[in-house]
N, C-alpha and C positions, 0 to 999 in steps of 0.2 A: 537414547531411541523409547525407554519409558515415561521418560519428561515429556517426549516429543508426544505421546501417544494420547498422556493423560491432557496436555496440553489441547489436542484437538478435539479432544473427546468435551471437555471442559468448554472450549468454542462450540461445536454443538448444540450442547446442553446448554449454552444461553443462548443459542439463537431459536431452538423448540421453547425457552420461557418468556422472552420475545414474541414469538406469533403466538402462543399459548394467552397471552395478557392481551393481546390486542380486540378490543369489544367490536362486536357486529352492530348496528344502530340498526338494524333489524332482528334482532337477537329478539327471541319470543319465550319471557319464563312463566307464563301464566300456569302454564300447566304440570309445573315442577313441584315435587313434593317437598315443602318447609323445613326445614333445621334449623329451631329457633337456639340461639347460645347466646348465654348471659355472660358478660365480662365486666367484671368489677375491677377496676383498673382505672389511675388518675386521671382526669378529664383534660389537663393541662399538658399531657403527653398523648393526648388522643391522637392529634394531627402527626407532628413530626416523630412520631414512633411507631405506637402499635397501628392505625391506619394503612400503614405501608405493607405490613406481614398479614394483617385480618383480608385487608382488600384481594391481595396474592393467591389466600390461600382460599379464598371464596368465589374468584376470578379460576384458578385450576379446578375447582370442582366442578364450577359451571361448562370447563373446556372438558371437563372428562366424558361429558356427556353421559350421565349415570342417573339422569331423573330427576338432581337432588339441586335446591337451590340452598345458600346457608344465608341466614338472616340475625344479625346482631344487634340484641338490647343493651344497651350502655347505661353502666354504674359507676357514677362516679365516686372512686372509693375513696376521695378526702373531703368530701360534703355529705354522703351521704350516710345513713346508720345501718353499720354491717351486720350488727345482730336482726334487727327486721329485716335488714335485706335478704339476709338468706332465711331467716324463718318463713318470708313471702316466697319466696323462690324452691323453696321445697315441695310447697301445694300445689305448684304450676304444672298439671301434666304437658303443655305446650313448652315450657323449656325443657331441652334433652341433657344439658351439661351446663355448668360453671366454671368459668376460668378467671380466677383470679388468688391473692392478691400483690400487691407490688410490694407492700411491706408484709411481712410474716407477723407481727403482732394482728392485723387487720386478716390475714389468712387464719390465723386458729382462731380468731370473733367469729368469721364464715362457718370455719369447720365446724363450732362448737353449736351454732345455730342449725346444721344440716343435721348434728348429730342429737338432736333433739328430738325430732321426728322418728319415730320408733321405724327401726326395719325400712331406714331412708335409701331412697333408688334415685338418688339425686346426684351424679358422678359429677366431685371437684376437682379439676385440674389448676394443679399449681406448677409455679417456676421458684416458690421460695422454698428455701434450703436449710431452716432450722432443726436440726435433729428431733429440737421437742413435738411436731408437728406428725410421723411415724411414730414417736413414743406412744403419743396418745392416744389418736386415731387410726394406727395401723391396723387393728382388728373388726374395724367396725363397715372395712367393704368400700368405702366411697371415696377415698383418698387417693388421686394418684400424681404420685410428684415426679414431673419429669424429668428430674436432675438429682442426682446423686446428693446427700445430705452434706454439710459443711465441715463434716468431720475428714473427710475427699479432699474438700479444695483447703484445709488447715495444714491436712497431712503433702498435699503437693507442694504447696505455700513453701512450705517448711523445704521439702525434699529441693526444691528449684535453690532456695539461697544456699544451702550445705554445697550443692553440687558448682552451680555458679562461682560461690566464694568458698572454697574447703579452709582457707583459714580464717573464717569466723567463728567464733565459739558461742558469744553474748546475745543471746536474740530476745525481744521484748514484743509484748502485745498493745493495741491499742484496739480499742471494741468499743462499740456502741453497747449504752447499759439497756437493752431489750431481749426478746429471745432469738434474733437475728445474732446479736454479739453474742450471746451466752454460750452457741455452739462451739466457737473458737476457745473463750474461756475455758469451757469443761473440756476442751481434746486439747490447745496449743501445747502445753506444759509436760501433759503426757508425752507428746508424741515426738515434743524436741529432745527430751529424754533419751527416747528410744532411737535416737539422729544423734547419737551422742554430741547435743547442743548443751547449752546452758541456759534454761531460763532465768532472767535476771529478774523482769516486772512484767505486772499484767496490770494496765489500767483500763478504768471504763468511764463513759461520760453520758451525760444524759442530754447536756446541752452545749451547744458548740462555745460557748465561752469560758465552759471548762476545757477545751483542748490543749491550750496554752499552760496550764499549770500540770496537765499529765503528760505532756512531753517534755517538760522541765524533769520531773521522774524520773521518766524512762532516760534520760540523755544524763542523767546523776546517776543511773546505776551501773553506767558504763556496756550500755546495751552497744552492738557495731549493728547489728541489722532489727529493724523494726517491722513488724508483720500491720496495718491499719485493717480495720473492719469496721467501716464507717457507717452510722446509720443511715444517712444519705450523700449523693455524691457533690451537694453544696459543701462539705466538708474537707475535699480532698485538696484542693488549691490552696486553704490555710495552713494544713498539714503538711504539704509539702514546702512550701512558701517557709515555714518553720524551719523545716532541717534543711533544706537549702542555706536559708540565711545562718545556721548553726557553724553549720561545714566552711560556709565561707569566712567566716570571722574567726573559725577554730585556730587556736596558736599553733597545736600541735600537727595541724595537718590532717585529723581526725576525721576518716568519712563514714558514713551511714548508708546502709543499705536499705532504700524502702519499700517495701509491694505490697500494693492495694488487693484487695478483694472486690468480687464480681460487683459490688454496688457503685464501685468508681468508675465500671465500665457501662459509662451512660453518656447523652450527648453535652451534657451540661459542661463538664470539663473541657470541650470543645469552645463552648462559649466564651464571649470577651471580645475585645480587639486586641488581644495577644495571648493569645492561648499557650500553655505551658508543652513544652516540649520533655520526654523524658519523664514524663509521669509513666507508670509501669506500674504491672501486678497481672493478675489471676483472673480466668472467669469463667465459668459454662459455654461454649460454644457449639456452633453447629458443629456433626461429625464433618473432619478435613474432608472427606472419601465421597461425600454426598453431593456435592457442587452447588449446596443451596449457600453456600456465604458467600462465593466467589458471583453466582448468580445475582445474589441477594446485592452486593456490592456494585456490579456493572448496570440494573436496572436502577438502583435507587445512591448511586452514588458516594456510600458508604458501608462500612460491616454491619451485619444486625449486632445491634445492644444486645446488653444481658436480659433473656427471657424470651427474646423474640421468635427464638429456632422454635423452644417450648410452647409456645403459643399456638404457631406454627402446626405442632403436633396434637398439641389438643383439639384444632379443628378438625385436622384429620383424621384422627381416630374417632370422634363423634360421631362423625356422619358414617364413617365404616360400620360403625356399631349399631347405628341406629338401621343398615340396612341389614345385618347381620341382624338384629333384634326383629325387624319385619321378615326377612325369611323362616326364621324359626321361633318365631310367636314367643319374642321372650319381651314381658311388660319390665323389667329391672333393667334398664340400663349399663350399670354395675357390673350384673352378669354376664350382661352380650360384652361389654370390655373385656371382662377376665377371658371369656372363649376366647374372644376374637385372637387377644393379644398371648394367649396360648399356643396359636396356630405356627404346625411346623411343615403344613403339607404340602407347601410350595415359596419359595423364595422368591417375591417377584422384586422388589428392593429399588424401591423408589418414593419422592415425594412430589414429582410433576403430576401433571394431567393424565399425559398417557400411561404413566403405572398407575395412577388411582382409575383407569378405568381396566385397567389389569387387575387392582385388586376387585373390582367392582364384579370383575367376568367371575374370578375363581370362587368370593362369597355365596353370588346367584348358581354357582356348579354344585355347591356343596360344602366347598374348600375353606379351609381355615387358615391364608395366607401367612407369612410370615412379614409383620408389616413392618419397616425401614421408614422413616422421614426422614425430618431435615438433622436432629440428632444424633441421625443413627437407627439401629434397629431397636425397637420399642419392646424389649424383653425385662419383664419384670417379673421377682419373687413367685412362684408358681402359689405359693401356701398363702400371702397375702395380700399380693398384687399391690404394693404401696408405694414402692420407688423404683423408679428404672433402676437396671444394675451395675450400667457404665454409663459414663459421660466424659464427653472431649472438653479438654479445659484449653482455650487459647491463652496462649503468655503473651499480651501485648504491653504498648508503648506508641504514648504519644508521639508525633511526629509532624512536625509541619502542619498541625492544624486536624488531621487525622489520628485515627486509631489504626494502627498498625500492628498485625499478629505476625510474631517472630518465630513463632513455634507453636504446637498442639501435645498438650501432654494429657494421657488418662494413667488410674493406678495398674492398668496391666496394660501393655504395649498392646495395641492389634495387628501393626505394621505398619499405620498410617498417623501415628502419635507417637510421641517417647514415654516413657518410665520412668521418672526418676528415682523408684523406689522399685526393689525386686521383689514382687507379689505379697503388697504388705498382709500380714495377717494378725495382727494386733497380737502376734505373743510378745508377751514382757521379756527381755532381753535384758535389761539393768537392775538385777537383782543385788541389794546387799553382800558385804560378804559378812555374814555373819558365823561365821564356824570356826570353832573357837576365840569369842571375841567374851572378852570381860576374865577380869583375874580373879581367884580367889579370894574372898573376901570374908574376916571373922563378923559372924553377925551372932548376937544375943540370942539366946533359947527362945522359942515362938513359942508364945501362949495361948493366944486371940486373934480372930481374923473382924476383920468391918471390912464395908464396904458401903462407896457414896454412889449413888445412880442420880445423873442430874442431866434431864430433857431442859433445855435450854431456850426454848423457842416456844410459841403461842400458835395458836391458829388453827383453824383444819389443813391449811393447805400445807401444812410439817406434820400431817399424822403420823408420820414413819419415827420421827423424833419422839415423840413420845410411846408409839408401841415397842421400837427396840430396846425401850428404858425398861419398861413392863417384859419384854423377853428376858430382858437380864435378870432381872426381878425375882421373877418366878426360877428361873434358873437356879440362883442363890437360892431362893427357898428351899428348893427341892435337893441342895445339896449342904444342909446344915446349919447355913442361915438363920435365923430367927428376926424380929425385926428392930429387936432392940439393937441390931449390929447394922441393920441397915439403915442409912440416910435416903429418902427417895424425895427428890426432886421434881415436879412438873406440875404446869400447869393445869392440867386435869378439866382440859375443856374441850376434848372428841366425842366423847363417851355420849355425854347424852346433847351435843353438838346439833342443831336443828339441820345441819346438812348430813348428818347421820341416819342413814335409813334401817338402821340396826342400834335403837336405843340400847344405852346401857351394853356396850359388844366394845372394845377395841382388840383387834386381832390382827397379826403381823406374818399369816399366809389367807389365801383363799380358802375358804370353808374352816379355816383352821380355829383353833380355842379358842374360847375369853379369853382378853388377859388382865380384864379389870375384875376378877373377881378374887376375893381373900389377898386383900392387899391396905397396907397403910401407907397414906400417901405424910412426910411429916410436913411437909409446904408446900403452900403453891406456889406458883415460877411469882404469879404478880404480885404476891403479897413481898415479896422481896428484891432489894436491892443487891448488887454487887460487893459493896461492903457486907451486908449482910450475911451472906454464901461466905466471906472470909472470914467473919466471927463464928458460924458454926460449924465450920472447919477447924479453926484453932483456940477458939474461946472455951469460956466454963458456960456451962448450961445457967441459964437466968429462969426471970417472967417474960420478958422478950422472947427468948430462945431456949424454949423448953427441953430440944433435943440439940447438942450438939456432937459430934467426934470424939468418942472418948478412947480414941485409943491412945498406946504410949510405945515408947520405943522396943516395945517386945512383942509387937501385934502388926501383922501385917491387912495394908490397905488395898482394897481393890476399888480402883477409881475409874468408871464409867461414863463419859459424856457425851450425848448426842443432841447434834442441833446446827448452827451457820456458823461460818468463819471468813473471814477477811484476812489479808496479808496482817492486819494489825494485833490480830487474837480470835480467840473462840468467843462468840457472839453471846452475852449475855440480856435474853428478848433482843431488844432491837436499835437499842442504846448503847448499852458497854462493851468494852472487848477484854476477856479475861488474858493476862499475862503470865511471865513465868513467877513471877513475884510470889504467886499462893503456895508454891513448891517450896520456896527456897525457906516462908516461914514454917510450913508447917516442918520440913527439918530442921529447922533453927529452936522449934520448941518440940523437941523429939516426938513427935506425930505418928511415926511408922517405924517400925523394924526393917517391913521391905514394903513398897509401894508401886502397885503395876497398876499401870494408868494405860486404859483402851479408849482412843480419844475418834470420834467418829464426825467429823467437820471436813468442810471444805478448806484449804492452805493448812489442816493441822498440825503441820510439820514444823511450823514458825512456831509458834508458841513451843512445842517437843523439844526444839533445837536451841534455845532461851535457857532447857533447863539442864543443858549436859555440865557435869559436873555435881552434880547434886549425888550424896551418894545414898545407896540403897535406894534410885529410882529409877522403874524402868520404863518408857514409855512406847505402845505401838501408835501408829498415827494411821489413819486411814488415806494421804494422801502427802506428798510434800509440800514443801512451803510456796510453792506456787501453781497445785492441782486442783481442783474441785475432785469431791467425792461424790459418787454417784448413785440417787435414789434406785430402788429396783422393786418390780413386783406392782405393776397398776393394778390395784382391783377397779373394773369396770362396775361392780356395784355402787360402790364407792368414789368413784369418780376420785379416785388421789392414789399417792404411792403408800404402801403400808407398809414400807422395810427398807432399809439400804443395804446396798450390797456386800459393803465391807461388815458390817454388823452380824448379815446374813450368815458369812463365811465364818464369822468367829463363832456365832452359836451352834450353827450346823457341827464345827469340829468338837466343840465343846460337847455336845448332844454324846458323841461316837466316840471319843476319845477326853476324857476329865481330865484324867494324869498326864496328858501330853504335857513333854519338855516345852520351852518357850520356842526353840527353835524351830520344831515342829510346827508349831501353830503360826510363828512368822512364813515359814513356807508353803503351808496351807491359803492362809489368806493373800500372799502375794499373788498367788497363783489362781485363786477363785476373783480376783477383785476386779472387776473389769474397768478399763479407763482412768485408772490412778496408779501410783507405785505403794503400797504399803512400806512402812518404813519402821523402824527400832530406832529408839533413840538413847544415847546413856549407857549399853551395855558394858561400859569398861567400867564405871559405877558401879554395878550392879552384880555382875556373875556370869560366868560362861554360861550360855544358852544351852548348853548341854547337859547341866549340872541344873539347870531350876527348870521347875516344873509349876505345874497348874495346881498341883495338890497340895501346896501351902497355902493356897489360899481358900481351900474349902473344908471348914472344920470337922467333918465326915468323911474325910479321904485319906487315905495312909497313903506320906510320902514315900515315890518313888525314888530310885537311883539306878538305871539303866535295867528297869524292870523290877528291880528287890526294891522291899520295905527298906527303909534308912529312920535311924533318928530325927528328929526336927531339927538339930542342931550339929550336925555331921559336919558342918564347917567353922565350928567357934561358939564359943560360949562365954565372951566376953560380952559383960552387960553393959560396958561401960559406952557412952555418947562415942558415937562416929561424928569423924572431923571432916571439913569438907574446906579445900583450898579454893573457893571461892566464896 
């Protein structure tokens, strides 16, 4: 009975849409108030894609008889200078809002251009889903993301894979090397681990001719399922064809589950003489209960592609907000949108002409209705109004030349869509078991402490790496180190960088202390090669290297590295990768009694994994071998991130508990580091983490055991070199 009722309702809705779209040739629009909207999208897609939804929105608003006509000003995203376009649009009072872009990189350029105008009042509506957009512009008040970021899409795709194929464990990611693909790269491995999946490969590509090599490496990793986030839909068929050919020729009958992201949900994969069947994926879609998708299919012979429902809601919101602004004498359209979308006084519910009329009556009557559009209820976070709270995702497949929706998903089921995960709370569950890890090891008596601090990147955009290293430097100076016992390596190119409005200042907290004071930099990053670094760590002082690590097998070394990383190693500037060889060389040359390495890079666990088996070495990393580490604290005055999440958690714990046992340090860092899994490596060759504390690494701290002072050599006094099985 329920299905019958729903069918009748959809039929009635469809009939109303058809009637609303019938233009009267005698209709006079000359007296209507003009609402002008700039649309920044590819011209080549204008006729086959965007005109349908734009004209449907304009026509429904006309039929609503609210005294408004919509006028679109089109800008070709692929030929225009996006930055100059944004600057021009921000200065125009006749443009009520901007809709764009199709590509996340262009959306970011457009947003930066609008942000340059102080107190920008021009709303930017977007269906771009990169997490970088709300991270950078979330506090600016003009960005209106009409679907959740790809953090949610990645989560649901992985959930679908494991729910539909519970026997699969090994998953891989193939993503475009841009800010669109970066969200998937940042969150894929983290989410996979939390879903009891094993991430075995993450590959990125810039050009289509790199796809085959990427796929070959993925298949060599043993991946059973692949998530593909392509830069354009043009890459979908080649990827699908490669996987199909692999399975067809596989001698062991190996099957591969392949799912695409929203960029594949595009008309181009349906074109060609023989469109491929059974390409499948996930994409943001209209809400299944709104009737928009069904009506659209009936009107235009296809389901709405990615972004079309969001574009419709952008037009609807702009028109209603302009009416609210006029009624309430509000000149700032962003404030008008925020007030309108915070409305809860009535719930009219719908995107059709009749519902638009109802919204208009409510606004004129002084109410703020709860707006529901093609994508569902337009509910934004009430603090920042940056990204919509809930998105419906279509699980789609191609069949017989059409896109077929086989199910709808959302992060939290609302009764009209499935939820493949139970209320994902982003609470990490898969922590290493470090309780009791490590055996008691005989160490020689501790005589001295040394530290090596390396910021391995250059340039203003990498400000956070140098800031974190300087934060660690000052902490060590406050706890007994002198400069003769610290080797500090950094580019030293941010304090007086031309982009720094605070010349001579480096800080890792907003309004915090200047870290660029009272410091001694031993080497500038640009003056060294990776071979030079290895000599500094293991060689004798010389004219070329006046400062080298002077530690012996009686000394502890605290090693801190902040920079970029790949699955090949920790990046040294932009060129070379540091691997585990440096640690093995330091051990073989008896450069330390104990060495604790704290590593802040993406994929940092990869190198640490390779250090397993080296006696006296312990590594704590910001991420596992397949995860990215996450920047933290965007300084809006500097327009750059000034610290990293993992390092921030480490230094905050040091400040409050300098004598912390390493097990507690790990638990704290694990809990406070969002978006990656903090890892401990080689504890079996270091010692019990309950019995080893950080006081061993501070010259002026009394070593403790279970809260009581102990001698430095409680675990042994044998000064003989330790041996390694490796």
